[in-house]
C-alpha positions in Angstrom: 115.5 -130.7 69.4 113.8 -127.9 67.6 116.0 -126.2 64.9 116.2 -122.4 65.4 116.0 -120.4 62.2 119.2 -118.6 61.6 119.2 -114.8 60.8 121.2 -115.5 57.7 118.5 -117.9 56.5 115.9 -115.2 56.9 118.1 -112.6 55.2 118.8 -115.1 52.4 115.1 -115.6 51.7 113.9 -112.0 52.2 116.9 -110.0 51.0 118.2 -107.1 53.0 116.5 -107.4 56.4 116.1 -105.1 59.4 115.7 -107.3 62.5 113.7 -106.1 65.4 114.9 -106.2 69.0 112.3 -109.0 69.7 113.8 -111.2 67.0 117.3 -110.5 68.0 116.5 -111.3 71.7 115.7 -114.9 70.6 119.3 -115.5 69.4 121.8 -116.2 72.1 124.9 -115.8 69.9 124.5 -112.8 67.6 128.2 -112.6 67.0 128.1 -115.8 65.0 125.3 -114.3 62.9 126.8 -110.8 62.5 126.9 -111.0 58.7 123.1 -110.9 58.6 122.9 -107.7 60.6 124.3 -105.2 58.1 120.8 -103.6 57.6 119.8 -103.7 61.3 120.4 -100.4 63.1 122.8 -100.5 66.0 120.0 -99.4 68.4 118.4 -102.8 67.9 121.4 -104.7 69.1 121.8 -105.8 72.8 124.4 -103.5 74.5 126.9 -106.4 75.1 127.5 -106.5 71.3 128.4 -102.8 71.2 131.8 -101.6 72.2 132.9 -98.1 73.3 136.0 -96.1 73.9 139.4 -96.1 72.2 140.4 -98.9 69.9 143.9 -100.5 69.4 143.7 -103.6 67.2 145.8 -105.6 64.8 144.2 -107.2 61.7 146.2 -110.2 60.4 145.7 -109.2 56.8 147.9 -106.5 55.3 146.1 -103.7 53.4 146.8 -104.0 49.7 148.9 -101.9 47.4 146.7 -99.9 45.0 147.2 -102.4 42.2 146.2 -105.3 44.4 143.2 -103.2 45.5 142.1 -102.8 41.9 142.7 -106.4 40.8 141.5 -108.4 43.8 137.8 -107.6 44.5 137.8 -108.8 48.1 140.2 -106.0 49.1 137.6 -103.5 47.8 134.9 -104.9 50.1 134.3 -103.0 53.4 132.5 -106.2 54.5 135.8 -108.1 54.5 137.5 -105.5 56.7 134.3 -105.2 58.9 134.5 -108.9 59.6 138.2 -108.7 60.5 137.5 -105.6 62.8 134.6 -107.4 64.5 136.8 -110.5 65.2 139.6 -108.3 66.5 137.3 -106.4 68.9 134.9 -109.2 69.7 132.1 -106.6 69.1 129.5 -106.3 66.2 129.4 -102.5 66.4 131.0 -99.6 68.2 129.7 -96.4 69.7 131.1 -93.7 67.4 133.9 -91.5 68.6 133.4 -87.8 67.7 136.3 -86.0 66.2 138.2 -89.2 66.2 141.9 -89.6 65.5 142.3 -92.7 63.3 145.8 -94.1 62.8 146.5 -96.9 60.3 149.8 -98.6 60.4 150.4 -100.9 57.4 152.9 -103.6 58.4 154.6 -105.5 55.7 158.0 -106.8 54.5 158.5 -103.7 52.4 157.2 -100.1 52.1 155.0 -99.2 49.2 154.3 -95.8 47.7 152.3 -93.7 50.3 149.6 -92.8 47.8 149.1 -96.5 47.0 149.0 -97.4 50.7 146.3 -94.8 51.3 144.2 -95.9 48.3 144.6 -99.5 49.3 143.0 -98.7 52.7 139.8 -97.2 51.3 137.5 -100.1 52.0 139.1 -100.5 55.5 138.4 -96.9 56.2 134.8 -97.3 55.0 134.3 -100.3 57.3 134.9 -98.1 60.3 131.9 -95.8 59.4 128.6 -95.8 61.3 126.5 -96.3 58.2 126.4 -95.7 54.5 123.9 -95.4 51.6 126.6 -96.7 49.3 124.6 -99.5 47.8 123.2 -99.3 44.3 119.7 -99.9 45.7 120.0 -97.0 48.2 119.4 -99.2 51.2 121.1 -98.1 54.4 124.0 -100.4 55.6 125.4 -100.3 59.1 129.1 -100.8 59.3 131.3 -101.0 62.5 130.5 -97.5 63.7 133.7 -96.4 65.4 133.6 -93.1 63.4 130.5 -91.2 62.2 131.8 -90.9 58.7 135.1 -91.1 56.8 135.2 -87.4 56.0 137.6 -84.9 57.6 134.7 -83.3 59.6 134.2 -86.5 61.5 137.8 -87.8 61.9 141.4 -87.1 61.3 143.3 -89.8 59.5 147.0 -90.7 59.7 148.7 -93.4 57.6 152.0 -95.0 58.5 154.0 -97.9 57.3 156.3 -100.2 59.2 158.5 -103.1 58.0 158.4 -106.6 59.4 160.9 -109.4 58.8 158.5 -112.0 57.5 155.1 -112.0 55.7 153.4 -114.0 58.5 153.8 -110.9 60.7 152.2 -108.5 58.2 148.9 -106.8 58.8 147.3 -103.5 59.8 147.2 -101.9 63.2 144.3 -99.6 63.8 144.2 -97.1 66.6 141.3 -94.8 67.2 141.1 -92.2 70.0 
């Protein structure tokens, strides 16, 4: 059996890689290779990997308090939250909703200060964006794409908190209309 070259192997050797439609068409399970597609424009992806419409998902990781956000690097990474969003929706990308209403509900065993909850969701909010030039090298990254940008011209944001009885029920609910 001939071994197929994984997209992650290509990206690992070449660095940030924009994959063509032709290359992507040779890979039957792009979802399993989604981490290699951060530099590939959404228009290159087959339509079955792109969602559309409203979103109502639950992520099984609670957004951090501001202090956790500052001390645990993983929480600051939009890629962590992007992966969780992709798994929750089953899609690599989403067609952006214009003038979206985004509601975050932080579910945990206790409430935290609202300003800490909002700051702790910064990377999660970033992961919802269509794209960003936020890298130090200036290369364009493509995130989930449910909203055009995380500014108030592109979307309205609401933040809520809800208590649950046990830590295993904690997480974040995201609703986008």
